[in-house]
DSSP file (Angstrom, degrees, kcal/mol; ACC not computed):
  #  RESIDUE AA STRUCTURE BP1 BP2  ACC     N-H-->O    O-->H-N    N-H-->O    O-->H-N    TCO  KAPPA ALPHA  PHI   PSI    X-CA   Y-CA   Z-CA
    1    1 A M              0   0    0      0, 0.0    41,-0.2     0, 0.0     2,-0.1   0.000 360.0 360.0 360.0 135.8   -3.2 -119.1  -97.9
    2    2 A A        -     0   0    0     39,-0.1     2,-0.3    40,-0.1    39,-0.1  -0.397 360.0-174.9 -69.7 146.7   -4.1 -120.8 -101.2
    3    3 A S        -     0   0    0     -2,-0.1     4,-0.2     1,-0.0    -1,-0.0  -0.998  34.1-155.1-142.8 144.2   -1.1 -122.3 -103.1
    4    4 A V  S  > S+     0   0    0     -2,-0.3     4,-2.1     1,-0.1     5,-0.1   0.162  70.4 107.6-102.0  18.9   -0.6 -124.1 -106.5
    5    5 A L  H  > S+     0   0    0      1,-0.2     4,-2.0     2,-0.2     5,-0.2   0.912  76.2  50.8 -63.2 -40.7    2.6 -125.8 -105.1
    6    6 A P  H  > S+     0   0    0      0, 0.0     4,-2.0     0, 0.0    -1,-0.2   0.864 108.7  52.6 -65.7 -30.7    0.9 -129.3 -104.9
    7    7 A F  H  > S+     0   0    0      2,-0.2     4,-2.8     1,-0.2    -2,-0.2   0.949 111.4  46.8 -57.3 -52.7   -0.2 -128.9 -108.6
    8    8 A H  H  X S+     0   0    0     -4,-2.1     4,-2.1     1,-0.2    -1,-0.2   0.832 109.2  53.6 -65.5 -32.8    3.4 -128.1 -109.6
    9    9 A Q  H  X S+     0   0    0     -4,-2.0     4,-1.1     2,-0.2    -1,-0.2   0.892 110.6  46.0 -67.8 -42.5    4.8 -131.0 -107.6
   10   10 A E  H >X S+     0   0    0     -4,-2.0     4,-0.9     1,-0.2     3,-0.5   0.914 111.7  53.9 -69.1 -36.6    2.4 -133.5 -109.3
   11   11 A M  H >< S+     0   0    0     -4,-2.8     3,-0.8     1,-0.2     6,-0.2   0.920 105.2  51.4 -62.8 -41.1    3.2 -131.9 -112.6
   12   12 A M  H 3< S+     0   0    0     -4,-2.1    -1,-0.2     1,-0.2    -2,-0.2   0.730 104.7  58.8 -70.8 -18.5    6.9 -132.4 -112.2
   13   13 A K  H << S+     0   0    0     -4,-1.1    -1,-0.2    -3,-0.5    -2,-0.2   0.732  80.9 112.6 -73.6 -25.4    6.4 -136.1 -111.3
   14   14 A D  S XX S-     0   0    0     -4,-0.9     4,-2.2    -3,-0.8     3,-1.0  -0.145  72.2-132.3 -50.0 136.9    4.7 -136.8 -114.7
   15   15 A A  H 3>>S+     0   0    0      1,-0.2     4,-2.2     2,-0.2     5,-1.1   0.809 107.2  64.9 -68.2 -25.7    6.7 -139.0 -117.1
   16   16 A D  H 345S+     0   0    0      1,-0.2     6,-1.5     2,-0.2     7,-0.7   0.815 112.4  35.0 -61.2 -28.3    6.0 -136.5 -119.8
   17   17 A F  H <45S+     0   0    0     -3,-1.0    -2,-0.2    -6,-0.2    -1,-0.2   0.833 127.1  34.5 -91.7 -37.0    8.1 -134.1 -117.8
   18   18 A T  H  <5S+     0   0    0     -4,-2.2    -3,-0.2    -5,-0.1    -2,-0.2   0.779 125.5  24.9 -90.6 -27.6   10.7 -136.4 -116.3
   19   19 A E  T  <5S+     0   0    0     -4,-2.2    -3,-0.2    -5,-0.2    -4,-0.1   0.877 133.2   4.6-103.7 -72.7   11.4 -139.2 -119.1
   20   20 A N  S   <S-     0   0    0     -5,-1.1    -4,-0.1     0, 0.0    -3,-0.1   0.427  84.1-130.1-108.6  -5.8   10.7 -138.2 -122.6
   21   21 A F        +     0   0    0     -6,-0.6    -4,-0.2     1,-0.1    -5,-0.1   0.960  41.3 162.4  46.2  73.0    9.7 -134.5 -122.3
   22   22 A K        +     0   0    0     -6,-1.5     2,-0.1    -7,-0.1    -5,-0.1   0.194  25.5 136.1 -97.1  11.4    6.5 -134.4 -124.3
   23   23 A V        +     0   0    0     -7,-0.7     2,-0.2     2,-0.0     3,-0.0  -0.404  25.4 167.7 -71.9 138.9    5.5 -131.2 -122.8
   24   24 A H    >   -     0   0    0     -2,-0.1     3,-1.7     1,-0.0     4,-0.3  -0.786  51.8 -79.4-135.5 179.0    4.0 -128.6 -125.2
   25   25 A T  T 3  S+     0   0    0      1,-0.3     3,-0.3    -2,-0.2     4,-0.1   0.872 129.7  32.8 -49.7 -46.2    2.2 -125.3 -125.0
   26   26 A R  T 3> S+     0   0    0      1,-0.2     4,-2.4     2,-0.1     3,-0.4   0.193  84.3 117.6-101.5  19.2   -1.2 -126.9 -124.3
   27   27 A W  H <>>S+     0   0    0     -3,-1.7     4,-2.6     1,-0.3     5,-2.1   0.865  73.1  51.9 -48.8 -52.4    0.1 -129.9 -122.3
   28   28 A I  H  45S+     0   0    0     -4,-0.3    -1,-0.3    -3,-0.3    -2,-0.1   0.881 114.6  41.8 -54.3 -43.4   -1.6 -129.0 -119.2
   29   29 A E  H  45S+     0   0    0     -3,-0.4    -2,-0.2    -4,-0.1    -1,-0.2   0.821 128.0  27.1 -74.3 -31.9   -5.0 -128.7 -120.8
   30   30 A T  H  <5S+     0   0    0     -4,-2.4    -3,-0.2     0, 0.0    -2,-0.2   0.795 133.3  16.3-103.9 -32.9   -4.8 -131.7 -123.1
   31   31 A D  T  <5S+     0   0    0     -4,-2.6     2,-0.6    -5,-0.3    -3,-0.2   0.733  97.3  86.0-115.0 -31.9   -2.5 -134.3 -121.6
   32   32 A F      < +     0   0    0     -5,-2.1    -1,-0.1     1,-0.1   -21,-0.1  -0.655  37.4 147.2 -80.8 117.6   -1.9 -133.7 -117.9
   33   33 A N        +     0   0    0     -2,-0.6    -1,-0.1     1,-0.0     3,-0.0   0.059  26.0 119.6-139.7  26.0   -4.7 -135.2 -115.9
   34   34 A A  S    S+     0   0    0      1,-0.2     2,-0.7   -27,-0.1    -1,-0.0   0.846  77.6  50.0 -64.4 -34.9   -2.9 -136.3 -112.6
   35   35 A I        +     0   0    0      1,-0.1    -1,-0.2   -28,-0.0     4,-0.1  -0.916  57.0 162.0-112.9 113.1   -5.2 -134.0 -110.5
   36   36 A N        +     0   0    0     -2,-0.7     2,-0.3     2,-0.1    -1,-0.1   0.647  62.3  52.8-100.8 -18.7   -8.9 -134.4 -111.2
   37   37 A S  S    S-     0   0    0      1,-0.1     2,-0.2     0, 0.0     0, 0.0  -0.702  94.0 -87.6-117.6 167.1  -10.2 -132.8 -108.1
   38   38 A D        -     0   0    0     -2,-0.3    -2,-0.1     1,-0.1     3,-0.1  -0.528  46.1-123.0 -69.5 136.3   -9.7 -129.5 -106.3
   39   39 A L        -     0   0    0     -2,-0.2     2,-0.1     1,-0.1    -1,-0.1  -0.493  35.8 -91.8 -76.7 148.0   -6.8 -129.6 -103.9
   40   40 A P        -     0   0    0      0, 0.0     2,-0.2     0, 0.0    -1,-0.1  -0.363  36.4-130.6 -67.5 141.2   -7.5 -128.8 -100.3
   41   41 A R        -     0   0    0      1,-0.1   -39,-0.1   -39,-0.1     2,-0.1  -0.520  33.6 -96.6 -82.9 152.4   -7.2 -125.2  -99.2
   42   42 A S        -     0   0    0    -41,-0.2     2,-0.2    -2,-0.2    -1,-0.1  -0.429  46.3-104.2 -68.9 146.9   -5.1 -124.5  -96.1
   43   43 A K        -     0   0    0     -2,-0.1    -1,-0.1     1,-0.1     3,-0.1  -0.463  33.0-109.1 -78.4 146.4   -7.2 -124.1  -93.0
   44   44 A S        -     0   0    0     -2,-0.2     2,-0.2     1,-0.1    -1,-0.1  -0.354  40.4-100.1 -68.7 147.8   -7.8 -120.6  -91.5
   45   45 A S        -     0   0    0      1,-0.1    -1,-0.1    -2,-0.1     5,-0.0  -0.501  23.9-162.0 -72.2 137.4   -6.1 -119.8  -88.2
   46   46 A K        +     0   0    0     -2,-0.2    -1,-0.1    -3,-0.1    -2,-0.0  -0.110  32.0 157.3-107.7  32.6   -8.1 -120.2  -85.1
   47   47 A N    >   -     0   0    0      1,-0.1     3,-1.3     2,-0.1    -2,-0.0  -0.305  42.0-140.3 -61.1 136.3   -5.8 -118.1  -83.1
   48   48 A E  T 3  S+     0   0    0      1,-0.3    -1,-0.1     3,-0.0    -3,-0.0   0.684  97.5  67.3 -70.0 -20.5   -7.5 -116.6  -80.0
   49   49 A D  T 3  S+     0   0    0      2,-0.1    19,-2.8    18,-0.0     2,-0.4   0.373  84.3  94.1 -81.3   1.1   -5.7 -113.4  -80.4
   50   50 A L  E <   -A   67   0A   0     -3,-1.3     2,-0.6    17,-0.2    15,-0.0  -0.767  63.4-150.9 -96.6 137.5   -7.6 -112.7  -83.6
   51   51 A V  E     -A   66   0A   0     15,-3.2    15,-2.1    -2,-0.4     2,-0.3  -0.933  20.3-151.4-107.3 124.5  -10.9 -110.7  -83.7
   52   52 A R  E     +A   65   0A   0     -2,-0.6     2,-0.3    13,-0.2    13,-0.2  -0.736  26.6 147.3-100.6 143.7  -13.1 -111.8  -86.6
   53   53 A T  E     -A   64   0A   0     11,-2.2    11,-3.3    -2,-0.3     2,-0.4  -0.851  37.6-107.8-149.9-175.0  -15.6 -109.8  -88.5
   54   54 A F  E     -A   63   0A   0     -2,-0.3     2,-0.3     9,-0.2     9,-0.2  -0.958  25.0-176.5-129.0 146.6  -17.0 -109.5  -92.0
   55   55 A I  E     -A   62   0A   0      7,-2.9     7,-2.8    -2,-0.4     2,-0.5  -0.934  22.1-128.8-134.7 160.0  -16.6 -107.0  -94.8
   56   56 A E  E     +A   61   0A   0     -2,-0.3     2,-0.4     5,-0.2     5,-0.2  -0.944  23.0 179.9-117.3 127.5  -18.1 -106.6  -98.2
   57   57 A I  E >  S-A   60   0A   0      3,-2.6     3,-2.1    -2,-0.5    -2,-0.0  -0.993  75.6 -16.6-127.6 122.8  -15.8 -106.1 -101.2
   58   58 A D  T 3  S-     0   0    0     -2,-0.4    -1,-0.1     1,-0.3     3,-0.1   0.857 129.6 -51.7  47.7  43.7  -17.5 -105.8 -104.7
   59   59 A G  T 3  S+     0   0    0      1,-0.2     2,-0.4    -3,-0.0    -1,-0.3   0.464 115.5 115.0  81.2   1.0  -20.7 -107.2 -103.3
   60   60 A R  E <   -A   57   0A   0     -3,-2.1    -3,-2.6     2,-0.0     2,-0.3  -0.913  64.4-128.4-111.1 133.2  -19.1 -110.2 -101.9
   61   61 A R  E     -A   56   0A   0     -2,-0.4     2,-0.4    -5,-0.2    -5,-0.2  -0.624  30.0-177.4 -83.1 130.1  -18.9 -111.0  -98.1
   62   62 A H  E     -A   55   0A   0     -7,-2.8    -7,-2.9    -2,-0.3     2,-0.4  -0.977  26.6-123.9-130.5 143.2  -15.4 -111.8  -96.8
   63   63 A E  E     -A   54   0A   0     -2,-0.4     2,-0.4    -9,-0.2    -9,-0.2  -0.694  27.1-164.3 -86.6 137.7  -14.3 -112.9  -93.4
   64   64 A L  E     -A   53   0A   0    -11,-3.3   -11,-2.2    -2,-0.4     2,-0.5  -0.979   5.2-168.5-125.3 127.7  -11.6 -110.5  -92.0
   65   65 A A  E     -A   52   0A   0     -2,-0.4   -13,-0.2   -13,-0.2   -15,-0.0  -0.968   9.9-178.0-119.7 130.9   -9.4 -111.5  -88.9
   66   66 A L  E     -A   51   0A   0    -15,-2.1   -15,-3.2    -2,-0.5     5,-0.1  -0.960  36.9 -98.2-124.9 140.0   -7.3 -108.8  -87.3
   67   67 A P  E >>  -A   50   0A   0      0, 0.0     3,-1.4     0, 0.0     4,-0.6  -0.360  34.2-128.8 -51.9 134.8   -4.9 -109.0  -84.4
   68   68 A A  G >4 S+     0   0    0    -19,-2.8     3,-0.9     1,-0.3     4,-0.4   0.844 104.9  61.4 -60.9 -35.2   -6.7 -107.9  -81.3
   69   69 A H  G >4 S+     0   0    0    -20,-0.3     3,-0.9     1,-0.3     6,-0.3   0.763  94.7  64.4 -64.4 -23.7   -4.0 -105.4  -80.3
   70   70 A L  G <4 S+     0   0    0     -3,-1.4    -1,-0.3     1,-0.2    -2,-0.2   0.812 100.4  51.7 -71.5 -27.0   -4.7 -103.5  -83.6
   71   71 A L  G << S+     0   0    0     -3,-0.9    -1,-0.2    -4,-0.6     2,-0.2   0.502  89.4  98.3 -85.2  -5.1   -8.2 -102.6  -82.4
   72   72 A S  S X> S-     0   0    0     -3,-0.9     4,-1.1    -4,-0.4     3,-0.9  -0.573  80.4-123.1 -83.5 150.1   -7.1 -101.2  -79.0
   73   73 A L  H 3> S+     0   0    0      1,-0.2     4,-1.9    -2,-0.2     3,-0.1   0.830 107.8  59.3 -56.6 -38.9   -6.8  -97.4  -78.7
   74   74 A S  H 34 S+     0   0    0      1,-0.2    -1,-0.2     2,-0.2    -4,-0.1   0.706 104.7  49.0 -71.0 -19.1   -3.2  -97.6  -77.6
   75   75 A A  H <> S+     0   0    0     -3,-0.9     4,-1.0    -6,-0.3    -1,-0.2   0.766 109.7  51.6 -86.2 -29.3   -2.1  -99.3  -80.7
   76   76 A V  H  X S+     0   0    0     -4,-1.1     4,-2.4     2,-0.1     5,-0.2   0.956 102.0  58.8 -73.5 -50.0   -3.9  -96.8  -83.0
   77   77 A I  H  X S+     0   0    0     -4,-1.9     4,-2.2     1,-0.2     5,-0.2   0.902 106.4  43.6 -53.2 -56.4   -2.5  -93.6  -81.6
   78   78 A P  H  > S+     0   0    0      0, 0.0     4,-2.3     0, 0.0    -1,-0.2   0.887 113.7  51.1 -60.8 -37.1    1.3  -94.2  -82.1
   79   79 A S  H  X S+     0   0    0     -4,-1.0     4,-2.8     2,-0.2    -2,-0.2   0.915 108.4  52.1 -63.9 -39.7    0.8  -95.6  -85.6
   80   80 A A  H  X S+     0   0    0     -4,-2.4     4,-2.0     2,-0.2    -1,-0.2   0.882 111.2  48.5 -63.1 -37.7   -1.3  -92.4  -86.5
   81   81 A I  H  X S+     0   0    0     -4,-2.2     4,-1.9    -5,-0.2    -1,-0.2   0.892 112.2  47.5 -69.0 -36.1    1.6  -90.2  -85.2
   82   82 A N  H  X S+     0   0    0     -4,-2.3     4,-2.9     2,-0.2    -2,-0.2   0.912 110.9  52.0 -65.9 -46.8    4.2  -92.2  -87.1
   83   83 A A  H  X S+     0   0    0     -4,-2.8     4,-2.8     1,-0.2    -2,-0.2   0.902 110.4  48.8 -58.1 -45.8    2.0  -92.0  -90.3
   84   84 A N  H  X S+     0   0    0     -4,-2.0     4,-2.2     2,-0.2    -1,-0.2   0.913 112.4  47.3 -63.0 -46.3    1.7  -88.2  -89.9
   85   85 A N  H  X S+     0   0    0     -4,-1.9     4,-2.3     2,-0.2    -2,-0.2   0.928 113.3  48.8 -62.0 -44.6    5.5  -87.8  -89.4
   86   86 A E  H  X S+     0   0    0     -4,-2.9     4,-3.3     2,-0.2    -2,-0.2   0.929 109.6  53.7 -59.8 -46.2    6.2  -90.1  -92.5
   87   87 A L  H  X S+     0   0    0     -4,-2.8     4,-2.2     1,-0.2    -2,-0.2   0.940 108.3  48.4 -50.8 -54.7    3.7  -88.1  -94.5
   88   88 A E  H  X S+     0   0    0     -4,-2.2     4,-1.2     2,-0.2    -1,-0.2   0.899 113.2  46.4 -51.4 -49.2    5.4  -84.9  -93.7
   89   89 A E  H >X S+     0   0    0     -4,-2.3     4,-1.5     1,-0.2     3,-1.0   0.960 110.7  54.8 -62.6 -50.5    8.9  -86.3  -94.6
   90   90 A N  H 3< S+     0   0    0     -4,-3.3     3,-0.2     1,-0.3    -1,-0.2   0.841 104.2  53.5 -47.6 -40.5    7.4  -87.8  -97.8
   91   91 A L  H 3< S+     0   0    0     -4,-2.2    -1,-0.3     1,-0.2    -2,-0.2   0.823 110.6  47.0 -70.3 -29.5    6.1  -84.4  -98.9
   92   92 A K  H << S+     0   0    0     -4,-1.2    66,-2.8    -3,-1.0    -1,-0.2   0.731  95.5  91.8 -74.4 -25.9    9.6  -82.9  -98.5
   93   93 A A  E  <  -B  157   0B   0     -4,-1.5     2,-0.6    -3,-0.2    64,-0.2  -0.399  59.6-157.1 -79.0 143.4   11.4  -85.7 -100.3
   94   94 A V  E     -B  156   0B   0     62,-2.7    61,-3.3    -2,-0.1    62,-1.5  -0.971  25.8-162.5-117.6 112.3   12.0  -85.5 -104.1
   95   95 A T  E     -B  154   0B   0     -2,-0.6    59,-0.2    59,-0.2    56,-0.1  -0.588  25.0 -95.9 -99.7 157.5   12.5  -89.2 -105.2
   96   96 A A        -     0   0    0     57,-2.3    56,-2.9    54,-0.3    57,-0.1  -0.523  25.1-151.1 -69.5 134.2   14.0  -90.7 -108.3
   97   97 A P  S    S+     0   0    0      0, 0.0     2,-0.3     0, 0.0    -1,-0.1   0.729  78.0  14.4 -79.5 -21.2   11.3  -91.5 -110.8
   98   98 A I  S    S-     0   0    0     52,-0.1     2,-0.9    31,-0.1    54,-0.1  -0.896  87.6 -95.2-142.9 172.2   13.2  -94.4 -112.3
   99   99 A S  S    S+     0   0    0     -2,-0.3     2,-0.3    51,-0.1    51,-0.2  -0.827  81.3  86.7 -89.3 100.5   16.3  -96.7 -111.4
  100  100 A E  E    S-D  149   0C   0     49,-1.6    49,-2.8    -2,-0.9     2,-0.4  -0.904  77.8 -45.7-171.5-164.0   19.2  -95.1 -113.2
  101  101 A V  E     -DE 148 123C   0     22,-1.3    22,-2.3    -2,-0.3     2,-0.8  -0.688  43.6-123.3 -93.5 135.2   22.0  -92.5 -113.0
  102  102 A L  E     - E   0 122C   0     45,-2.5    44,-4.0    -2,-0.4    20,-0.3  -0.700  32.5-175.8 -69.8 109.2   21.5  -88.9 -111.9
  103  103 A H  E     -     0   0C   0     18,-1.6     2,-0.3    -2,-0.8    19,-0.2   0.889  53.0 -26.1 -79.1 -45.1   22.8  -87.1 -115.0
  104  104 A S  E     - E   0 121C   0     17,-1.7    17,-2.4    41,-0.1     2,-0.5  -0.987  51.8-114.7-168.7 156.3   22.7  -83.5 -113.9
  105  105 A W  E     - E   0 120C   0     -2,-0.3    15,-0.3    15,-0.2     3,-0.1  -0.877  16.8-168.9 -97.5 130.4   21.0  -80.9 -111.6
  106  106 A V  S    S+     0   0    0     13,-1.4     2,-0.3    -2,-0.5    14,-0.2   0.814  78.7  41.3 -84.8 -33.1   19.1  -78.2 -113.5
  107  107 A L  S    S-     0   0    0     12,-1.7     2,-0.1     4,-0.1    -1,-0.1  -0.850  88.8-118.8-115.1 147.8   18.7  -76.1 -110.3
  108  108 A S    >   -     0   0    0     -2,-0.3     3,-2.1     1,-0.1    31,-0.2  -0.465  37.0 -83.4 -86.0 158.5   21.3  -75.4 -107.7
  109  109 A D  T 3  S+     0   0    0      1,-0.2    31,-0.2    -2,-0.1    -1,-0.1  -0.310 118.5  21.7 -53.6 137.5   21.4  -76.3 -104.0
  110  110 A G  T 3  S+     0   0    0     29,-3.1    -1,-0.2     1,-0.3    30,-0.1   0.321  89.9 136.2  90.0  -9.4   19.5  -73.5 -102.2
  111  111 A D    <   -     0   0    0     -3,-2.1    28,-3.3    27,-0.1     2,-0.3  -0.405  59.1-113.1 -73.0 149.3   17.5  -72.3 -105.2
  112  112 A N  E     -G  138   0D   0     26,-0.2     2,-0.3    -2,-0.1    26,-0.2  -0.647  37.6-166.4 -78.5 137.8   13.7  -71.6 -104.7
  113  113 A V  E     -G  137   0D   0     24,-2.8    24,-2.2    -2,-0.3     2,-0.3  -0.920  12.1-149.9-128.3 153.4   11.6  -74.0 -106.6
  114  114 A S    >   -     0   0    0     -2,-0.3     3,-2.1    22,-0.2    19,-0.2  -0.826  43.6 -81.3-114.8 158.1    7.9  -74.0 -107.6
  115  115 A E  T 3  S+     0   0    0     -2,-0.3    19,-0.2     1,-0.3    21,-0.1  -0.372 119.0  26.6 -53.5 131.3    5.7  -77.1 -108.0
  116  116 A G  T 3  S+     0   0    0     17,-2.8    -1,-0.3     1,-0.3    18,-0.1   0.172  85.8 137.4  94.9 -15.8    6.3  -78.5 -111.6
  117  117 A D    <   -     0   0    0     -3,-2.1    16,-2.7    18,-0.1     2,-0.5  -0.305  58.2-122.6 -64.1 145.2    9.8  -77.1 -111.9
  118  118 A V  E     + F   0 132C   0     14,-0.2    14,-0.2     1,-0.2     3,-0.1  -0.808  37.7 169.4 -84.4 128.4   12.4  -79.5 -113.5
  119  119 A I  E     +     0   0C   0     12,-2.7   -12,-1.7    -2,-0.5   -13,-1.4   0.629  57.2   6.8-113.0 -23.3   15.1  -79.8 -110.9
  120  120 A A  E     -EF 105 131C   0     11,-1.1    11,-2.3   -15,-0.3     2,-0.4  -0.922  59.7-133.2-152.1 165.3   17.2  -82.7 -112.2
  121  121 A I  E     -EF 104 130C   0    -17,-2.4   -17,-1.7    -2,-0.3   -18,-1.6  -0.992  14.3-163.2-127.2 133.9   17.7  -85.0 -115.1
  122  122 A M  E     -EF 102 129C   0      7,-2.7     7,-3.4    -2,-0.4     2,-0.5  -0.937  12.0-143.5-116.1 146.2   18.2  -88.8 -114.9
  123  123 A E  E     +EF 101 128C   0    -22,-2.3   -22,-1.3    -2,-0.4     2,-0.4  -0.921  19.7 174.3-117.0 126.3   19.5  -90.7 -117.8
  124  124 A A  E >  S- F   0 127C   0      3,-3.3     3,-1.3    -2,-0.5   -24,-0.1  -0.912  74.4 -27.7-133.1 112.9   18.4  -94.2 -118.7
  125  125 A I  T 3  S-     0   0    0     -2,-0.4    -1,-0.1     1,-0.3     3,-0.1   0.935 126.9 -47.2  44.4  58.9   19.8  -95.9 -121.9
  126  126 A K  T 3  S+     0   0    0      1,-0.2     2,-0.4     0, 0.0    -1,-0.3   0.593 116.3 116.5  63.2  16.0   20.3  -92.6 -123.5
  127  127 A M  E <   -F  124   0C   0     -3,-1.3    -3,-3.3     2,-0.0     2,-0.4  -0.935  59.2-136.9-110.8 138.2   16.8  -91.3 -122.5
  128  128 A E  E     -F  123   0C   0     -2,-0.4     2,-0.5    -5,-0.2    -5,-0.2  -0.746  14.8-164.3 -95.4 139.4   16.5  -88.3 -120.2
  129  129 A V  E     -F  122   0C   0     -7,-3.4    -7,-2.7    -2,-0.4     2,-0.3  -0.987  18.0-131.5-128.2 119.4   13.9  -88.5 -117.5
  130  130 A Q  E     -F  121   0C   0     -2,-0.5     2,-0.6    -9,-0.2    -9,-0.2  -0.562   6.6-143.7 -77.9 133.7   13.0  -85.2 -115.8
  131  131 A V  E     -F  120   0C   0    -11,-2.3   -12,-2.7    -2,-0.3   -11,-1.1  -0.910  25.4-155.8 -91.6 114.6   12.9  -85.0 -111.9
  132  132 A I  E     -F  118   0C   0     -2,-0.6     2,-0.3   -14,-0.2   -14,-0.2  -0.741  15.3-118.8-102.4 135.8   10.0  -82.7 -111.1
  133  133 A A        -     0   0    0    -16,-2.7   -17,-2.8    -2,-0.3   -39,-0.1  -0.571  18.2-160.6 -70.5 132.7    9.5  -80.6 -107.9
  134  134 A S        +     0   0    0     -2,-0.3     2,-0.3   -19,-0.2   -19,-0.2   0.467  68.6   8.9 -94.1  -4.4    6.3  -81.6 -106.1
  135  135 A R  S    S-     0   0    0    -21,-0.2     2,-0.3   -18,-0.1   -18,-0.1  -0.957  84.1 -85.1-163.4 172.8    5.9  -78.5 -104.0
  136  136 A Y  S    S+     0   0    0     -2,-0.3     2,-0.3   -22,-0.2   -22,-0.2  -0.685  71.5  86.9 -89.7 144.9    7.2  -74.9 -103.5
  137  137 A G  E    S-G  113   0D   0    -24,-2.2   -24,-2.8    -2,-0.3     2,-0.5  -0.996  78.4 -46.5 164.2-153.3   10.2  -74.3 -101.3
  138  138 A V  E     -G  112   0D   0     -2,-0.3    21,-2.0   -26,-0.2     2,-0.3  -0.948  54.1-124.4-116.9 129.0   14.0  -74.2 -101.2
  139  139 A L  E     -C  158   0B   0    -28,-3.3   -29,-3.1    -2,-0.5     2,-0.5  -0.500  24.6-175.6 -73.9 128.7   15.9  -77.1 -102.9
  140  140 A Q  E     -C  157   0B   0     17,-2.9    17,-2.3    -2,-0.3     2,-0.2  -0.935  20.8-141.0-128.0 111.0   18.4  -79.1 -100.7
  141  141 A Q  E     +C  156   0B   0     -2,-0.5    15,-0.3    15,-0.2     3,-0.1  -0.460  24.9 175.2 -76.2 141.5   20.3  -81.6 -102.8
  142  142 A K        +     0   0    0     13,-2.8     2,-0.3    -2,-0.2    14,-0.2   0.363  61.0  59.3-119.6  -6.7   21.0  -85.0 -101.2
  143  143 A A  S    S-     0   0    0     12,-0.9     2,-0.4     4,-0.0    12,-0.1  -0.912  71.1-129.3-134.6 156.3   22.5  -86.8 -104.1
  144  144 A K    >   -     0   0    0     -2,-0.3     3,-1.3     1,-0.1   -42,-0.3  -0.807  30.7-105.7-108.5 142.3   25.5  -86.4 -106.4
  145  145 A T  T 3  S+     0   0    0     -2,-0.4   -42,-0.2     1,-0.2     3,-0.1  -0.315 101.8  33.6 -64.5 147.1   25.5  -86.5 -110.3
  146  146 A G  T 3  S+     0   0    0    -44,-4.0    -1,-0.2     1,-0.3     2,-0.2   0.234  91.6 115.7  94.1 -13.2   27.0  -89.5 -111.9
  147  147 A E    <   -     0   0    0     -3,-1.3   -45,-2.5   -45,-0.2    -1,-0.3  -0.600  67.2-116.1 -90.9 153.5   25.8  -91.9 -109.2
  148  148 A Y  E     -D  101   0C   0    -47,-0.2     2,-0.3    -2,-0.2   -47,-0.2  -0.662  32.3-173.4 -83.9 137.1   23.2  -94.7 -109.7
  149  149 A F  E     -D  100   0C   0    -49,-2.8   -49,-1.6    -2,-0.3     2,-0.1  -0.996  20.2-129.0-132.9 139.8   19.9  -94.5 -107.7
  150  150 A S    >   -     0   0    0     -2,-0.3     3,-1.7   -51,-0.2   -54,-0.3  -0.477  47.8 -81.6 -77.4 157.0   17.1  -97.0 -107.4
  151  151 A A  T 3  S+     0   0    0      1,-0.3    -1,-0.1    -2,-0.1   -52,-0.1  -0.304 119.0  23.7 -57.9 140.7   13.6  -95.7 -108.0
  152  152 A E  T 3  S+     0   0    0    -56,-2.9    -1,-0.3     1,-0.3     2,-0.2   0.438  87.6 142.6  80.7  -0.3   12.0  -93.9 -105.1
  153  153 A S    <   -     0   0    0     -3,-1.7   -57,-2.3   -57,-0.1     2,-0.4  -0.506  61.9-107.2 -66.9 139.2   15.5  -93.1 -103.7
  154  154 A V  E     +B   95   0B   0    -59,-0.2   -59,-0.2    -2,-0.2     3,-0.1  -0.587  43.4 170.2 -72.7 124.8   15.6  -89.6 -102.1
  155  155 A L  E     -     0   0B   0    -61,-3.3   -13,-2.8    -2,-0.4   -12,-0.9   0.747  65.6 -15.1-101.0 -37.2   17.6  -87.3 -104.5
  156  156 A A  E     -BC  94 141B   0    -62,-1.5   -62,-2.7   -15,-0.3    -1,-0.4  -0.905  57.6-127.6-155.3 171.3   16.7  -83.9 -102.7
  157  157 A E  E     -BC  93 140B   0    -17,-2.3   -17,-2.9    -2,-0.3     2,-0.5  -0.956  11.7-147.7-126.9 152.0   14.3  -82.3 -100.2
  158  158 A I  E       C   0 139B   0    -66,-2.8   -19,-0.2    -2,-0.3   -22,-0.1  -0.961 360.0 360.0-118.0 107.7   12.2  -79.1 -100.7
  159  159 A N              0   0    0    -21,-2.0   -20,-0.1    -2,-0.5   -22,-0.1   0.342 360.0 360.0 -98.6 360.0   11.9  -77.3  -97.4
């Protein structure tokens, strides 16, 4: 993985940084010259458990190395099943659009909702943000008003 850490380490050793602090906005471009050549990139792994191939992205060829077990049929099937289960659960979930307080429920637990209905209100710095139903079904509240929720937290399910 490429890193700029060696560059930063050299920069922090410079007298302009450590002694009399002569650093300014364009210091790196105009005064800092401790590194004149490209720094070496890390070596790619030659792990025998990797299957290497090439892909093209935006017209450029890239080497791709994948763990061999990902390419076996036994590894693909369980992950596909898990992905389908997660997708079904994600379709039911109504998540917080922002990280803030759940101000109020517009609809009650057990109400029928349609896609696009406003089901709750979240409040952030005196601004109200609507929580919208993403599908038709019956609302099942999972959160209490007045509590703080992070963005993408499940507030309700629509079954």
